[in-house]
N, CA, C, O and the ligand as a Tripos MOL2 file, in Angstrom:
@<TRIPOS>MOLECULE
protein
  305   303    77     0     0
PROTEIN
NO_CHARGES

@<TRIPOS>ATOM
      1 N         137.6750   69.5990   70.3900 N.3       1 MET1
      2 CA        137.5450   71.0210   70.6970 C.3       1 MET1
      3 C         138.0900   71.3120   72.0840 C.2       1 MET1
      4 O         137.7040   70.6600   73.0540 O.2       1 MET1
      5 N         138.9740   72.2750   72.1820 N.am      2 THR2
      6 CA        139.5170   72.6250   73.4840 C.3       2 THR2
      7 C         138.7210   73.7670   74.0880 C.2       2 THR2
      8 O         138.2540   74.6540   73.3730 O.2       2 THR2
      9 N         138.5690   73.7460   75.3860 N.am      3 SER3
     10 CA        137.8330   74.8290   76.0190 C.3       3 SER3
     11 C         138.7760   75.9990   76.2620 C.2       3 SER3
     12 O         139.9390   75.8050   76.6140 O.2       3 SER3
     13 N         138.2730   77.2050   76.0720 N.am      4 PRO4
     14 CA        139.1230   78.3890   76.2150 C.3       4 PRO4
     15 C         139.5740   78.6000   77.6480 C.2       4 PRO4
     16 O         138.8250   78.3610   78.5950 O.2       4 PRO4
     17 N         140.7960   79.0470   77.7900 N.am      5 VAL5
     18 CA        141.3080   79.3790   79.1190 C.3       5 VAL5
     19 C         141.0360   80.8580   79.3680 C.2       5 VAL5
     20 O         141.5800   81.7280   78.6880 O.2       5 VAL5
     21 N         140.2010   81.1200   80.3350 N.am      6 VAL6
     22 CA        139.8110   82.4980   80.6020 C.3       6 VAL6
     23 C         140.0610   82.8010   82.0700 C.2       6 VAL6
     24 O         139.7770   81.9830   82.9460 O.2       6 VAL6
     25 N         140.5920   83.9760   82.3210 N.am      7 ASP7
     26 CA        140.7840   84.4300   83.6940 C.3       7 ASP7
     27 C         139.4520   84.3480   84.4280 C.2       7 ASP7
     28 O         138.4900   85.0220   84.0610 O.2       7 ASP7
     29 N         139.4030   83.5190   85.4670 N.am      8 VAL8
     30 CA        138.1280   83.2670   86.1220 C.3       8 VAL8
     31 C         137.5580   84.5060   86.8020 C.2       8 VAL8
     32 O         136.3640   84.5560   87.0960 O.2       8 VAL8
     33 N         138.3970   85.5010   87.0510 N.am      9 GLN9
     34 CA        137.8800   86.6990   87.6980 C.3       9 GLN9
     35 C         137.0090   87.5200   86.7670 C.2       9 GLN9
     36 O         136.0770   88.1990   87.1970 O.2       9 GLN9
     37 N         137.3280   87.4440   85.4940 N.am     10 HIS10
     38 CA        136.5880   88.2650   84.5430 C.3      10 HIS10
     39 C         135.5680   87.4360   83.7790 C.2      10 HIS10
     40 O         135.6390   87.2890   82.5580 O.2      10 HIS10
     41 N         134.6180   86.9000   84.5350 N.am     11 VAL11
     42 CA        133.5450   86.1310   83.9180 C.3      11 VAL11
     43 C         132.2280   86.8720   84.1270 C.2      11 VAL11
     44 O         132.0830   87.6810   85.0430 O.2      11 VAL11
     45 N         131.2950   86.5770   83.2670 N.am     12 GLU12
     46 CA        130.0280   87.2860   83.3280 C.3      12 GLU12
     47 C         129.1420   86.7720   84.4540 C.2      12 GLU12
     48 O         129.1350   85.5830   84.7730 O.2      12 GLU12
     49 N         128.4070   87.6850   85.0380 N.am     13 GLU13
     50 CA        127.4330   87.3400   86.0660 C.3      13 GLU13
     51 C         126.0540   87.5560   85.4540 C.2      13 GLU13
     52 O         125.6480   88.6820   85.1650 O.2      13 GLU13
     53 N         125.3450   86.4370   85.2640 N.am     14 ARG14
     54 CA        124.0070   86.5520   84.6960 C.3      14 ARG14
     55 C         122.9930   86.7410   85.8100 C.2      14 ARG14
     56 O         123.2580   86.3680   86.9530 O.2      14 ARG14
     57 N         121.8250   87.3180   85.4970 N.am     15 PRO15
     58 CA        121.4010   87.7390   84.1580 C.3      15 PRO15
     59 C         121.7710   89.1800   83.8170 C.2      15 PRO15
     60 O         121.3640   89.6790   82.7670 O.2      15 PRO15
     61 N         122.5190   89.8530   84.6610 N.am     16 GLY16
     62 CA        122.8240   91.2580   84.3830 C.3      16 GLY16
     63 C         124.0040   91.4640   83.4560 C.2      16 GLY16
     64 O         124.2260   92.5670   82.9550 O.2      16 GLY16
     65 N         124.7700   90.3890   83.2260 N.am     17 TRP17
     66 CA        125.9420   90.4420   82.3430 C.3      17 TRP17
     67 C         126.9290   91.5250   82.7600 C.2      17 TRP17
     68 O         127.3890   92.3280   81.9480 O.2      17 TRP17
     69 N         127.2430   91.5180   84.0730 N.am     18 SER18
     70 CA        128.3190   92.3770   84.5420 C.3      18 SER18
     71 C         129.5030   91.4870   84.9060 C.2      18 SER18
     72 O         129.3300   90.3080   85.2170 O.2      18 SER18
     73 N         130.7000   92.0520   84.8650 N.am     19 CYS19
     74 CA        131.9100   91.3040   85.1840 C.3      19 CYS19
     75 C         131.9690   91.0500   86.6850 C.2      19 CYS19
     76 O         131.6980   91.9430   87.4880 O.2      19 CYS19
     77 N         132.3320   89.7980   87.0600 N.am     20 ARG20
     78 CA        132.3900   89.4580   88.4730 C.3      20 ARG20
     79 C         133.5030   90.1820   89.1990 C.2      20 ARG20
     80 O         133.4320   90.3790   90.4130 O.2      20 ARG20
     81 N         134.5350   90.5810   88.4640 N.am     21 ALA21
     82 CA        135.6840   91.2120   89.1080 C.3      21 ALA21
     83 C         135.3690   92.6450   89.5480 C.2      21 ALA21
     84 O         135.6760   93.0400   90.6730 O.2      21 ALA21
     85 N         134.7640   93.4010   88.6620 N.am     22 ARG22
     86 CA        134.5770   94.8190   88.9720 C.3      22 ARG22
     87 C         133.1420   95.2910   88.8570 C.2      22 ARG22
     88 O         132.8330   96.4340   89.1950 O.2      22 ARG22
     89 N         132.2650   94.4240   88.3850 N.am     23 GLY23
     90 CA        130.8860   94.8200   88.2300 C.3      23 GLY23
     91 C         130.6300   95.6940   87.0140 C.2      23 GLY23
     92 O         129.5640   96.2950   86.8800 O.2      23 GLY23
     93 N         131.6200   95.7600   86.1290 N.am     24 ARG24
     94 CA        131.4370   96.5380   84.9000 C.3      24 ARG24
     95 C         130.7420   95.6780   83.8530 C.2      24 ARG24
     96 O         130.7240   94.4520   83.9610 O.2      24 ARG24
     97 N         130.1660   96.3270   82.8330 N.am     25 PRO25
     98 CA        129.4950   95.5480   81.7970 C.3      25 PRO25
     99 C         130.4510   94.5310   81.1690 C.2      25 PRO25
    100 O         131.5720   94.8730   80.7920 O.2      25 PRO25
    101 N         130.0030   93.2940   81.0630 N.am     26 TRP26
    102 CA        130.8240   92.2370   80.4770 C.3      26 TRP26
    103 C         130.5880   92.1830   78.9710 C.2      26 TRP26
    104 O         129.4420   92.3570   78.5560 O.2      26 TRP26
    105 N         131.5770   91.9560   78.1380 N.am     27 PRO27
    106 CA        132.9840   91.7370   78.4780 C.3      27 PRO27
    107 C         133.7440   93.0380   78.7480 C.2      27 PRO27
    108 O         133.7590   93.9450   77.9160 O.2      27 PRO27
    109 N         134.3680   93.1130   79.9130 N.am     28 CYS28
    110 CA        135.1910   94.2730   80.2500 C.3      28 CYS28
    111 C         136.5090   94.1840   79.4700 C.2      28 CYS28
    112 O         136.7470   93.1980   78.7730 O.2      28 CYS28
    113 N         137.3390   95.1770   79.5780 N.am     29 ASP29
    114 CA        138.5950   95.1910   78.8270 C.3      29 ASP29
    115 C         139.4460   93.9570   79.1110 C.2      29 ASP29
    116 O         140.0200   93.3660   78.1960 O.2      29 ASP29
    117 N         139.5230   93.5730   80.3750 N.am     30 SER30
    118 CA        140.3370   92.4110   80.7360 C.3      30 SER30
    119 C         139.7450   91.1320   80.1590 C.2      30 SER30
    120 O         140.4700   90.2650   79.6720 O.2      30 SER30
    121 N         138.4190   91.0250   80.2200 N.am     31 ALA31
    122 CA        137.7650   89.8380   79.6690 C.3      31 ALA31
    123 C         138.0090   89.7550   78.1670 C.2      31 ALA31
    124 O         138.2620   88.6740   77.6360 O.2      31 ALA31
    125 N         137.9340   90.8890   77.4830 N.am     32 ARG32
    126 CA        138.1700   90.8950   76.0350 C.3      32 ARG32
    127 C         139.5800   90.4530   75.7170 C.2      32 ARG32
    128 O         139.8050   89.6740   74.7910 O.2      32 ARG32
    129 N         140.5400   90.9610   76.4980 N.am     33 LYS33
    130 CA        141.9350   90.6150   76.2700 C.3      33 LYS33
    131 C         142.1520   89.1190   76.5060 C.2      33 LYS33
    132 O         142.8280   88.4490   75.7250 O.2      33 LYS33
    133 N         141.5720   88.6080   77.5890 N.am     34 ASP34
    134 CA        141.7400   87.1930   77.9180 C.3      34 ASP34
    135 C         141.1120   86.3050   76.8470 C.2      34 ASP34
    136 O         141.7010   85.3120   76.4200 O.2      34 ASP34
    137 N         139.9130   86.6780   76.4230 N.am     35 LEU35
    138 CA        139.2150   85.8770   75.4190 C.3      35 LEU35
    139 C         139.9820   85.8840   74.0980 C.2      35 LEU35
    140 O         140.1410   84.8450   73.4570 O.2      35 LEU35
    141 N         140.4520   87.0620   73.7000 N.am     36 ALA36
    142 CA        141.1650   87.1770   72.4350 C.3      36 ALA36
    143 C         142.4670   86.3850   72.4630 C.2      36 ALA36
    144 O         142.9030   85.8500   71.4430 O.2      36 ALA36
    145 N         143.0830   86.3170   73.6410 N.am     37 ALA37
    146 CA        144.3440   85.5890   73.7580 C.3      37 ALA37
    147 C         144.1210   84.0860   73.8110 C.2      37 ALA37
    148 O         145.0220   83.3010   73.5150 O.2      37 ALA37
    149 N         142.9060   83.6920   74.1940 N.am     38 ALA38
    150 CA        142.6510   82.2780   74.4420 C.3      38 ALA38
    151 C         142.2320   81.5100   73.1940 C.2      38 ALA38
    152 O         142.2770   80.2790   73.1830 O.2      38 ALA38
    153 N         141.8290   82.2130   72.1500 N.am     39 MET39
    154 CA        141.3190   81.4930   70.9840 C.3      39 MET39
    155 C         141.5340   82.2790   69.7030 C.2      39 MET39
    156 O         141.9080   83.4510   69.7230 O.2      39 MET39
    157 N         141.2900   81.6080   68.5970 N.am     40 SER40
    158 CA        141.4480   82.2380   67.2910 C.3      40 SER40
    159 C         140.3430   83.2650   67.0760 C.2      40 SER40
    160 O         139.2940   83.1800   67.7150 O.2      40 SER40
    161 N         140.5580   84.2380   66.1840 N.am     41 PRO41
    162 CA        139.5240   85.2430   65.9060 C.3      41 PRO41
    163 C         138.1980   84.6190   65.4810 C.2      41 PRO41
    164 O         137.1280   85.1110   65.8420 O.2      41 PRO41
    165 N         138.2740   83.5350   64.7110 N.am     42 THR42
    166 CA        137.0420   82.8750   64.2710 C.3      42 THR42
    167 C         136.3110   82.2490   65.4440 C.2      42 THR42
    168 O         135.0960   82.3950   65.5780 O.2      42 THR42
    169 N         137.0450   81.5590   66.2840 N.am     43 ALA43
    170 CA        136.4490   80.9300   67.4560 C.3      43 ALA43
    171 C         135.8980   81.9920   68.4070 C.2      43 ALA43
    172 O         134.8620   81.8080   69.0450 O.2      43 ALA43
    173 N         136.6200   83.1010   68.4800 N.am     44 LEU44
    174 CA        136.2010   84.1960   69.3610 C.3      44 LEU44
    175 C         134.8580   84.7670   68.9080 C.2      44 LEU44
    176 O         133.9620   84.9970   69.7210 O.2      44 LEU44
    177 N         134.7320   84.9890   67.6050 N.am     45 ARG45
    178 CA        133.4660   85.5420   67.1000 C.3      45 ARG45
    179 C         132.3110   84.5840   67.3270 C.2      45 ARG45
    180 O         131.2090   84.9930   67.6930 O.2      45 ARG45
    181 N         132.5780   83.2920   67.1030 N.am     46 LYS46
    182 CA        131.5410   82.2950   67.3060 C.3      46 LYS46
    183 C         131.0970   82.2820   68.7720 C.2      46 LYS46
    184 O         129.9090   82.2550   69.0950 O.2      46 LYS46
    185 N         132.1040   82.3030   69.6320 N.am     47 GLN47
    186 CA        131.8600   82.3110   71.0790 C.3      47 GLN47
    187 C         131.0310   83.5360   71.4890 C.2      47 GLN47
    188 O         130.1010   83.4240   72.2870 O.2      47 GLN47
    189 N         131.3740   84.6930   70.9410 N.am     48 MET48
    190 CA        130.6810   85.9140   71.3390 C.3      48 MET48
    191 C         129.2690   85.9830   70.7480 C.2      48 MET48
    192 O         128.3640   86.5530   71.3570 O.2      48 MET48
    193 N         129.0900   85.4030   69.5670 N.am     49 TRP49
    194 CA        127.7360   85.3260   69.0140 C.3      49 TRP49
    195 C         126.8460   84.5100   69.9430 C.2      49 TRP49
    196 O         125.7130   84.8890   70.2410 O.2      49 TRP49
    197 N         127.3870   83.3830   70.3920 N.am     50 THR50
    198 CA        126.6280   82.5050   71.2800 C.3      50 THR50
    199 C         126.2350   83.2500   72.5520 C.2      50 THR50
    200 O         125.0950   83.1690   73.0100 O.2      50 THR50
    201 N         127.1920   83.9720   73.1070 N.am     51 ARG51
    202 CA        126.9050   84.7010   74.3530 C.3      51 ARG51
    203 C         125.9600   85.8670   74.1180 C.2      51 ARG51
    204 O         125.1400   86.1990   74.9730 O.2      51 ARG51
    205 N         126.0820   86.4800   72.9600 N.am     52 LEU52
    206 CA        125.1780   87.5780   72.6130 C.3      52 LEU52
    207 C         123.7320   87.0840   72.5930 C.2      52 LEU52
    208 O         122.8250   87.7660   73.0700 O.2      52 LEU52
    209 N         123.5300   85.8840   72.0330 N.am     53 GLU53
    210 CA        122.1780   85.3370   71.9890 C.3      53 GLU53
    211 C         121.6320   85.0870   73.3840 C.2      53 GLU53
    212 O         120.4640   85.3560   73.6640 O.2      53 GLU53
    213 N         122.4810   84.5740   74.2510 N.am     54 VAL54
    214 CA        122.0600   84.3350   75.6300 C.3      54 VAL54
    215 C         121.7730   85.6600   76.3420 C.2      54 VAL54
    216 O         120.7780   85.7930   77.0560 O.2      54 VAL54
    217 N         122.6550   86.6290   76.1370 N.am     55 ALA55
    218 CA        122.4940   87.9300   76.7800 C.3      55 ALA55
    219 C         121.2130   88.6240   76.3050 C.2      55 ALA55
    220 O         120.5280   89.2880   77.0830 O.2      55 ALA55
    221 N         120.9020   88.4570   75.0170 N.am     56 ALA56
    222 CA        119.6910   89.0770   74.4760 C.3      56 ALA56
    223 C         118.4410   88.4800   75.1210 C.2      56 ALA56
    224 O         117.4290   89.1620   75.2810 O.2      56 ALA56
    225 N         118.5230   87.1920   75.4900 N.am     57 GLN57
    226 CA        117.3910   86.5680   76.1760 C.3      57 GLN57
    227 C         117.3180   87.0260   77.6300 C.2      57 GLN57
    228 O         116.2350   87.1870   78.1910 O.2      57 GLN57
    229 N         118.4920   87.2310   78.2290 N.am     58 ASP58
    230 CA        118.5240   87.6860   79.6190 C.3      58 ASP58
    231 C         118.0860   89.1450   79.7330 C.2      58 ASP58
    232 O         117.4760   89.5450   80.7250 O.2      58 ASP58
    233 N         118.4040   89.9300   78.7080 N.am     59 MET59
    234 CA        118.1020   91.3670   78.7480 C.3      59 MET59
    235 C         117.2860   91.7650   77.5140 C.2      59 MET59
    236 O         117.7770   92.4760   76.6370 O.2      59 MET59
    237 N         116.0370   91.2990   77.4600 N.am     60 PRO60
    238 CA        115.2240   91.5450   76.2580 C.3      60 PRO60
    239 C         114.8730   93.0120   76.0480 C.2      60 PRO60
    240 O         114.4600   93.4000   74.9550 O.2      60 PRO60
    241 N         115.0330   93.8180   77.0710 N.am     61 ASP61
    242 CA        114.6540   95.2280   76.9460 C.3      61 ASP61
    243 C         115.7690   96.1000   76.3640 C.2      61 ASP61
    244 O         115.5180   97.2200   75.9190 O.2      61 ASP61
    245 N         116.9830   95.5890   76.3710 N.am     62 GLY62
    246 CA        118.0960   96.3940   75.8620 C.3      62 GLY62
    247 C         118.0620   96.4900   74.3480 C.2      62 GLY62
    248 O         117.6220   95.5600   73.6720 O.2      62 GLY62
    249 N         118.5290   97.6180   73.8110 N.am     63 PRO63
    250 CA        118.5790   97.7560   72.3520 C.3      63 PRO63
    251 C         119.5760   96.7570   71.7650 C.2      63 PRO63
    252 O         120.7140   96.6830   72.2280 O.2      63 PRO63
    253 N         119.1640   95.9820   70.7470 N.am     64 PRO64
    254 CA        120.0340   94.9570   70.1560 C.3      64 PRO64
    255 C         121.3300   95.5360   69.6090 C.2      64 PRO64
    256 O         122.3700   94.8790   69.6570 O.2      64 PRO64
    257 N         121.2790   96.7680   69.0850 N.am     65 SER65
    258 CA        122.4900   97.3360   68.5100 C.3      65 SER65
    259 C         123.5430   97.5680   69.5830 C.2      65 SER65
    260 O         124.7420   97.4450   69.3340 O.2      65 SER65
    261 N         123.0810   97.9030   70.7730 N.am     66 GLU66
    262 CA        124.0150   98.1300   71.8710 C.3      66 GLU66
    263 C         124.7180   96.8350   72.2600 C.2      66 GLU66
    264 O         125.9210   96.8140   72.5180 O.2      66 GLU66
    265 N         123.9420   95.7560   72.2960 N.am     67 LEU67
    266 CA        124.5290   94.4590   72.6160 C.3      67 LEU67
    267 C         125.5150   94.0310   71.5290 C.2      67 LEU67
    268 O         126.5610   93.4480   71.8140 O.2      67 LEU67
    269 N         125.1650   94.3290   70.2940 N.am     68 PHE68
    270 CA        126.0540   93.9550   69.1930 C.3      68 PHE68
    271 C         127.4040   94.6460   69.3370 C.2      68 PHE68
    272 O         128.4550   94.0200   69.2000 O.2      68 PHE68
    273 N         127.3590   95.9340   69.6140 N.am     69 VAL69
    274 CA        128.6070   96.6880   69.7820 C.3      69 VAL69
    275 C         129.4050   96.1230   70.9490 C.2      69 VAL69
    276 O         130.6190   95.9380   70.8690 O.2      69 VAL69
    277 N         128.6860   95.8550   72.0330 N.am     70 ARG70
    278 CA        129.3550   95.4030   73.2460 C.3      70 ARG70
    279 C         129.9610   94.0050   73.1000 C.2      70 ARG70
    280 O         131.0490   93.7430   73.6110 O.2      70 ARG70
    281 N         129.2710   93.1290   72.4170 N.am     71 PHE71
    282 CA        129.7400   91.7390   72.3410 C.3      71 PHE71
    283 C         130.5600   91.4430   71.1010 C.2      71 PHE71
    284 O         131.4350   90.5780   71.1430 O.2      71 PHE71
    285 N         130.3080   92.1280   70.0060 N.am     72 LEU72
    286 CA        130.9210   91.6970   68.7550 C.3      72 LEU72
    287 C         131.7850   92.7200   68.0320 C.2      72 LEU72
    288 O         132.7300   92.3400   67.3410 O.2      72 LEU72
    289 N         131.4910   93.9790   68.1680 N.am     73 ARG73
    290 CA        132.2440   94.9900   67.4170 C.3      73 ARG73
    291 C         133.7360   94.8660   67.6590 C.2      73 ARG73
    292 O         134.5290   94.9790   66.7250 O.2      73 ARG73
    293 N         134.1230   94.6350   68.8980 N.am     74 TRP74
    294 CA        135.5380   94.5970   69.2680 C.3      74 TRP74
    295 C         136.2710   93.3660   68.7490 C.2      74 TRP74
    296 O         137.5020   93.3370   68.7260 O.2      74 TRP74
    297 N         135.5200   92.3500   68.3330 N.am     75 THR75
    298 CA        136.1950   91.1400   67.8700 C.3      75 THR75
    299 C         136.7670   91.3290   66.4650 C.2      75 THR75
    300 O         137.4630   90.4570   65.9450 O.2      75 THR75
    301 N         136.4680   92.4600   65.8680 N.am     76 GLY76
    302 CA        137.0270   92.7560   64.5640 C.3      76 GLY76
    303 C         136.1530   92.2330   63.4460 C.2      76 GLY76
    304 O         136.4850   92.4010   62.2730 O.2      76 GLY76
    305 ZN        136.3990   92.2580   84.3000 Zn       77 ZN77
@<TRIPOS>BOND
     1     1     2 1
     2     2     3 1
     3     3     4 2
     4     3     5 am
     5     5     6 1
     6     6     7 1
     7     7     8 2
     8     7     9 am
     9     9    10 1
    10    10    11 1
    11    11    12 2
    12    11    13 am
    13    13    14 1
    14    14    15 1
    15    15    16 2
    16    15    17 am
    17    17    18 1
    18    18    19 1
    19    19    20 2
    20    19    21 am
    21    21    22 1
    22    22    23 1
    23    23    24 2
    24    23    25 am
    25    25    26 1
    26    26    27 1
    27    27    28 2
    28    27    29 am
    29    29    30 1
    30    30    31 1
    31    31    32 2
    32    31    33 am
    33    33    34 1
    34    34    35 1
    35    35    36 2
    36    35    37 am
    37    37    38 1
    38    38    39 1
    39    39    40 2
    40    39    41 am
    41    41    42 1
    42    42    43 1
    43    43    44 2
    44    43    45 am
    45    45    46 1
    46    46    47 1
    47    47    48 2
    48    47    49 am
    49    49    50 1
    50    50    51 1
    51    51    52 2
    52    51    53 am
    53    53    54 1
    54    54    55 1
    55    55    56 2
    56    55    57 am
    57    57    58 1
    58    58    59 1
    59    59    60 2
    60    59    61 am
    61    61    62 1
    62    62    63 1
    63    63    64 2
    64    63    65 am
    65    65    66 1
    66    66    67 1
    67    67    68 2
    68    67    69 am
    69    69    70 1
    70    70    71 1
    71    71    72 2
    72    71    73 am
    73    73    74 1
    74    74    75 1
    75    75    76 2
    76    75    77 am
    77    77    78 1
    78    78    79 1
    79    79    80 2
    80    79    81 am
    81    81    82 1
    82    82    83 1
    83    83    84 2
    84    83    85 am
    85    85    86 1
    86    86    87 1
    87    87    88 2
    88    87    89 am
    89    89    90 1
    90    90    91 1
    91    91    92 2
    92    91    93 am
    93    93    94 1
    94    94    95 1
    95    95    96 2
    96    95    97 am
    97    97    98 1
    98    98    99 1
    99    99   100 2
   100    99   101 am
   101   101   102 1
   102   102   103 1
   103   103   104 2
   104   103   105 am
   105   105   106 1
   106   106   107 1
   107   107   108 2
   108   107   109 am
   109   109   110 1
   110   110   111 1
   111   111   112 2
   112   111   113 am
   113   113   114 1
   114   114   115 1
   115   115   116 2
   116   115   117 am
   117   117   118 1
   118   118   119 1
   119   119   120 2
   120   119   121 am
   121   121   122 1
   122   122   123 1
   123   123   124 2
   124   123   125 am
   125   125   126 1
   126   126   127 1
   127   127   128 2
   128   127   129 am
   129   129   130 1
   130   130   131 1
   131   131   132 2
   132   131   133 am
   133   133   134 1
   134   134   135 1
   135   135   136 2
   136   135   137 am
   137   137   138 1
   138   138   139 1
   139   139   140 2
   140   139   141 am
   141   141   142 1
   142   142   143 1
   143   143   144 2
   144   143   145 am
   145   145   146 1
   146   146   147 1
   147   147   148 2
   148   147   149 am
   149   149   150 1
   150   150   151 1
   151   151   152 2
   152   151   153 am
   153   153   154 1
   154   154   155 1
   155   155   156 2
   156   155   157 am
   157   157   158 1
   158   158   159 1
   159   159   160 2
   160   159   161 am
   161   161   162 1
   162   162   163 1
   163   163   164 2
   164   163   165 am
   165   165   166 1
   166   166   167 1
   167   167   168 2
   168   167   169 am
   169   169   170 1
   170   170   171 1
   171   171   172 2
   172   171   173 am
   173   173   174 1
   174   174   175 1
   175   175   176 2
   176   175   177 am
   177   177   178 1
   178   178   179 1
   179   179   180 2
   180   179   181 am
   181   181   182 1
   182   182   183 1
   183   183   184 2
   184   183   185 am
   185   185   186 1
   186   186   187 1
   187   187   188 2
   188   187   189 am
   189   189   190 1
   190   190   191 1
   191   191   192 2
   192   191   193 am
   193   193   194 1
   194   194   195 1
   195   195   196 2
   196   195   197 am
   197   197   198 1
   198   198   199 1
   199   199   200 2
   200   199   201 am
   201   201   202 1
   202   202   203 1
   203   203   204 2
   204   203   205 am
   205   205   206 1
   206   206   207 1
   207   207   208 2
   208   207   209 am
   209   209   210 1
   210   210   211 1
   211   211   212 2
   212   211   213 am
   213   213   214 1
   214   214   215 1
   215   215   216 2
   216   215   217 am
   217   217   218 1
   218   218   219 1
   219   219   220 2
   220   219   221 am
   221   221   222 1
   222   222   223 1
   223   223   224 2
   224   223   225 am
   225   225   226 1
   226   226   227 1
   227   227   228 2
   228   227   229 am
   229   229   230 1
   230   230   231 1
   231   231   232 2
   232   231   233 am
   233   233   234 1
   234   234   235 1
   235   235   236 2
   236   235   237 am
   237   237   238 1
   238   238   239 1
   239   239   240 2
   240   239   241 am
   241   241   242 1
   242   242   243 1
   243   243   244 2
   244   243   245 am
   245   245   246 1
   246   246   247 1
   247   247   248 2
   248   247   249 am
   249   249   250 1
   250   250   251 1
   251   251   252 2
   252   251   253 am
   253   253   254 1
   254   254   255 1
   255   255   256 2
   256   255   257 am
   257   257   258 1
   258   258   259 1
   259   259   260 2
   260   259   261 am
   261   261   262 1
   262   262   263 1
   263   263   264 2
   264   263   265 am
   265   265   266 1
   266   266   267 1
   267   267   268 2
   268   267   269 am
   269   269   270 1
   270   270   271 1
   271   271   272 2
   272   271   273 am
   273   273   274 1
   274   274   275 1
   275   275   276 2
   276   275   277 am
   277   277   278 1
   278   278   279 1
   279   279   280 2
   280   279   281 am
   281   281   282 1
   282   282   283 1
   283   283   284 2
   284   283   285 am
   285   285   286 1
   286   286   287 1
   287   287   288 2
   288   287   289 am
   289   289   290 1
   290   290   291 1
   291   291   292 2
   292   291   293 am
   293   293   294 1
   294   294   295 1
   295   295   296 2
   296   295   297 am
   297   297   298 1
   298   298   299 1
   299   299   300 2
   300   299   301 am
   301   301   302 1
   302   302   303 1
   303   303   304 2
@<TRIPOS>SUBSTRUCTURE
     1 MET1         2 RESIDUE 1 A MET
     2 THR2         6 RESIDUE 1 A THR
     3 SER3        10 RESIDUE 1 A SER
     4 PRO4        14 RESIDUE 1 A PRO
     5 VAL5        18 RESIDUE 1 A VAL
     6 VAL6        22 RESIDUE 1 A VAL
     7 ASP7        26 RESIDUE 1 A ASP
     8 VAL8        30 RESIDUE 1 A VAL
     9 GLN9        34 RESIDUE 1 A GLN
    10 HIS10       38 RESIDUE 1 A HIS
    11 VAL11       42 RESIDUE 1 A VAL
    12 GLU12       46 RESIDUE 1 A GLU
    13 GLU13       50 RESIDUE 1 A GLU
    14 ARG14       54 RESIDUE 1 A ARG
    15 PRO15       58 RESIDUE 1 A PRO
    16 GLY16       62 RESIDUE 1 A GLY
    17 TRP17       66 RESIDUE 1 A TRP
    18 SER18       70 RESIDUE 1 A SER
    19 CYS19       74 RESIDUE 1 A CYS
    20 ARG20       78 RESIDUE 1 A ARG
    21 ALA21       82 RESIDUE 1 A ALA
    22 ARG22       86 RESIDUE 1 A ARG
    23 GLY23       90 RESIDUE 1 A GLY
    24 ARG24       94 RESIDUE 1 A ARG
    25 PRO25       98 RESIDUE 1 A PRO
    26 TRP26      102 RESIDUE 1 A TRP
    27 PRO27      106 RESIDUE 1 A PRO
    28 CYS28      110 RESIDUE 1 A CYS
    29 ASP29      114 RESIDUE 1 A ASP
    30 SER30      118 RESIDUE 1 A SER
    31 ALA31      122 RESIDUE 1 A ALA
    32 ARG32      126 RESIDUE 1 A ARG
    33 LYS33      130 RESIDUE 1 A LYS
    34 ASP34      134 RESIDUE 1 A ASP
    35 LEU35      138 RESIDUE 1 A LEU
    36 ALA36      142 RESIDUE 1 A ALA
    37 ALA37      146 RESIDUE 1 A ALA
    38 ALA38      150 RESIDUE 1 A ALA
    39 MET39      154 RESIDUE 1 A MET
    40 SER40      158 RESIDUE 1 A SER
    41 PRO41      162 RESIDUE 1 A PRO
    42 THR42      166 RESIDUE 1 A THR
    43 ALA43      170 RESIDUE 1 A ALA
    44 LEU44      174 RESIDUE 1 A LEU
    45 ARG45      178 RESIDUE 1 A ARG
    46 LYS46      182 RESIDUE 1 A LYS
    47 GLN47      186 RESIDUE 1 A GLN
    48 MET48      190 RESIDUE 1 A MET
    49 TRP49      194 RESIDUE 1 A TRP
    50 THR50      198 RESIDUE 1 A THR
    51 ARG51      202 RESIDUE 1 A ARG
    52 LEU52      206 RESIDUE 1 A LEU
    53 GLU53      210 RESIDUE 1 A GLU
    54 VAL54      214 RESIDUE 1 A VAL
    55 ALA55      218 RESIDUE 1 A ALA
    56 ALA56      222 RESIDUE 1 A ALA
    57 GLN57      226 RESIDUE 1 A GLN
    58 ASP58      230 RESIDUE 1 A ASP
    59 MET59      234 RESIDUE 1 A MET
    60 PRO60      238 RESIDUE 1 A PRO
    61 ASP61      242 RESIDUE 1 A ASP
    62 GLY62      246 RESIDUE 1 A GLY
    63 PRO63      250 RESIDUE 1 A PRO
    64 PRO64      254 RESIDUE 1 A PRO
    65 SER65      258 RESIDUE 1 A SER
    66 GLU66      262 RESIDUE 1 A GLU
    67 LEU67      266 RESIDUE 1 A LEU
    68 PHE68      270 RESIDUE 1 A PHE
    69 VAL69      274 RESIDUE 1 A VAL
    70 ARG70      278 RESIDUE 1 A ARG
    71 PHE71      282 RESIDUE 1 A PHE
    72 LEU72      286 RESIDUE 1 A LEU
    73 ARG73      290 RESIDUE 1 A ARG
    74 TRP74      294 RESIDUE 1 A TRP
    75 THR75      298 RESIDUE 1 A THR
    76 GLY76      302 RESIDUE 1 A GLY
    77 ZN77       305 GROUP 0 **** ****
């Protein structure tokens, strides 16, 4: 298994899950583009599911549907 190559500037800052580059909610547009370019759609969805689970633990008060849209809807 190869590790994804992701622009290090657009990584998530836990536990708030904001982008380190701009402080916007992660994954920001640049992070999404980098992630999508770095791996197959299947690997991308798996990766985002994993992060969604972690984010849900970090932010238990947020509505789950919002996290789903933010982490997974865009992966297609
Ligand atoms: Zn970013």
